[in-house]
C-alpha positions as CSV (number, residue, x, y, z in Angstrom):
1,X,132.7,-108.2,-24.2
2,X,135.7,-106.0,-24.9
3,X,136.3,-102.5,-23.7
4,X,135.1,-100.8,-26.9
5,X,131.8,-102.7,-26.9
6,X,131.4,-101.9,-23.2
7,X,131.8,-98.2,-23.9
8,X,129.2,-98.3,-26.7
9,X,126.7,-100.1,-24.4
10,X,126.9,-97.3,-21.7
11,X,124.4,-94.5,-21.8
12,X,125.8,-91.0,-22.3
13,X,125.6,-88.7,-19.3
14,X,122.5,-86.6,-18.9
15,X,122.6,-83.0,-20.2
16,X,121.4,-80.0,-18.1
17,X,120.5,-76.7,-19.6
18,X,120.1,-73.3,-17.9
19,X,118.9,-71.4,-21.0
20,X,116.4,-72.1,-23.7
21,X,115.9,-70.1,-26.9
22,X,112.3,-69.1,-27.7
23,X,111.4,-67.9,-31.2
24,X,109.8,-64.5,-31.2
25,X,107.9,-65.6,-34.4
26,X,106.3,-68.4,-32.4
27,X,105.3,-66.0,-29.6
28,X,103.3,-64.0,-32.1
29,X,101.1,-67.0,-33.2
30,X,97.6,-67.8,-32.1
31,X,98.7,-71.1,-30.5
32,X,101.3,-69.3,-28.4
33,X,101.2,-70.2,-24.7
34,X,103.3,-67.3,-23.4
35,X,101.3,-67.2,-20.1
36,X,103.0,-70.5,-19.2
37,X,106.4,-68.8,-19.4
38,X,105.5,-66.2,-16.8
């Protein structure tokens, strides 16, 4: 296997996030689970 094929076979590094975006429209729906966020 050549170098280019080896690079494609490797998995990308994991991503870590510190912030999520929550839609205020979703928070107003009947299926909202806002209590899980507190």
